[in-house]
N, C-alpha and C positions, 0 to 999 in steps of 0.2 A: 775474454768476456764469455760468461756462461749464459746460454739462451734456452728458452723453452718455447717450442712451437706447439700451438694448440689447434688441431684441425677438426672442424665439423666434418661429418662424413657425407650424408645424403645431400646431393645437389652441389656440395662444395668440391669434394673429391670425386664422387660418383656422378655419372651422367643421369641416372634414374634413382628413384626412391627404392631402396633395397627391401623395405618392409613388404611391399606388394610383390616384388620380384621373388623373394625367398618363399613367401607363403604359396605363391602359384607354383614355384619349382617343387616345393615339398609335396603338395597334393592339389592338383589343379581343380579337380571336381569339388572338393571341400572349399577351396578358395573361392570359386565362382558363386557357390551357394552363400558363403559368408559375405562376399562382396555385395550381392544383391540384397541380402538381409540388412546390411549396414549402410546402404546408400542414403536412406533418410537421415541417419546419424551423421554421416559425412557432410551432408548438406547443412544440418544444424551446427556442426562444428565450424564450417566455413563462416557461418553467421555469428560465430562466437557465443552460441547459446548453450553449448555443452563443453565440458572439460576434456581436453585432448587425451589425458591419461586414461579416463574411463572408456572412451570410444576405442582407443588403440588397444587397450587390454582386452576388451570384449572381442574385437576383431581377431586378434592373435589367438585368444583362447578358443574361439570357435573352430579354428583350423588345427591348433597344436595341443590343446589340453588332453592329458591322458597319455601322451606319447612318451616313450622312454628317453631319458637324457642321452643315452648312448646312440640311439637311432637318430635323434635330432642332431647330434654332433657329427655323425657320419654324413648326414644330409648337408650340414653346413660346410663340411670339407668338400663335398661334391659340388655344391653351389659355387664355392670359391674357385675350384678347378675349372668349372665351365664358364665362369664370368670374368676371370682375371687373365689378362689386364684389360680386356675390351670394355668393361663397365666403367673403368676409371678414366678421367679426363687426361689427355696426353700431357698437357702443361703441368698438371698436378703430379703425374708420375715422374716427369723430368725433375721437378722441384724436389720431390721427396728423395729421389736417388742422388741428388746433389748435396744433401744435407751433410755437413761434416760432423760425424757422430762423436768426435773427441771433445767438441765444445758445445754441442747442441743436444738437448733431450727433446723428445717429441711425444705428444699424447693425441690419441684419437678420442675426441670428446663428442659423443653421439647419443641421440635419443633412440637409435636403433638398438635392438636387443643384442646383448653380448653374444648370444648364440651364433648369429651369422656375421657379426662384426669382428669377432675374435680372429678368424683366419687372416683377415686383411691387416689387422694390427700386428699380428705375428710376422707376416710377410715384410712389413715395413719396420719391424723392431720398435714399435711404439707401445707406450703404456695405454691400455684400454680403459676409458672411463665411459661406461655405457649403462643403459637401462638393463637391469639384471633379471633374468628368468628365475622364478622360484620353483625348486624341485623338492619333492618329498619322497623318500625311498626310491630315488632314481627316476621319478616320474614328474613331468611338468604339470604343475597345478593350474596353469592358465593365469596365474597371478605374477605380479612383479615383486621382486625383493627390493623394497625401498621405493623411492620415487622415480618417475619418468625423468631421464637425464636430459632435460631441456630447460631453457631459460635460466632462472636463478639456480636451479639444481646443478647446472653445468659449473657455475661459480663455486658452489658448495663442494663439489667433487674436486675441483682444481685447488681450492684452498686446503683441503685435506691432503692432496698430493704434494703441494708445494711446501707445506708446513715445516718440514725438516731440511728443506733444500734452499739454496741461495741462487737466485737468478738475477743477472744484471738487466735482462730484457725478457719479457713475455710477449710473444707475437701470436695473435689469434687470426684464424681464417674461417669465414662463415658465409652463409648466403641467405639467411632469413632472420625474421624478428626474434626467433628463439635463440639466436646467437648474440643479440645485443648486450645482455648482461655480461657475457664472456668478453665482448669487446671493451666494456667499461673496466673490467678486471685487468685486462692486458695493458701493457705499456704502448703497444702498437697493434693496430687491427686492419684487416683487409677484407672488404666486402666483394664477393664474387670475383676474387682475384684470378682464378683459373678459367674463367669463362670467356 
């Protein structure tokens, strides 16, 4: 029986939100300025008066726009080295390490930027389906390439990934409303399974 495990990242596998952790790790001074500037937007986002993509993109852009892709990727590797495995929930690590890879494929399906999620996906030998950073001439534009990988976009990415593959079972793991469409797509779903 061929299975596909679909894991959300932040809050599901990780103990904390990696967006804030990585931006602070990359440039703490710029991060705190950006955080204070975006506090009213975060509040409006909580009240569902703003779109998540625009606030997230603006916040990330304030800290990372104009930085070289090579420098960002070096920082992402350093971030992984300094936060792995302590950032990951113990039960999640045990589960991932027990996956029989001869009969199971796994995907990390996350709204996090591919930039800092990629080292984790590589460590776990997972396909990465994430929000993608847009670069021009090796420099981060501050924009996303395509949509924020959350909600229905998670399903769209999974449908594209699954298209030429056959799975008897698709099992999803998540911890928020942004994972509900993925739960409906899957044949089996688990909410806050590792908490």
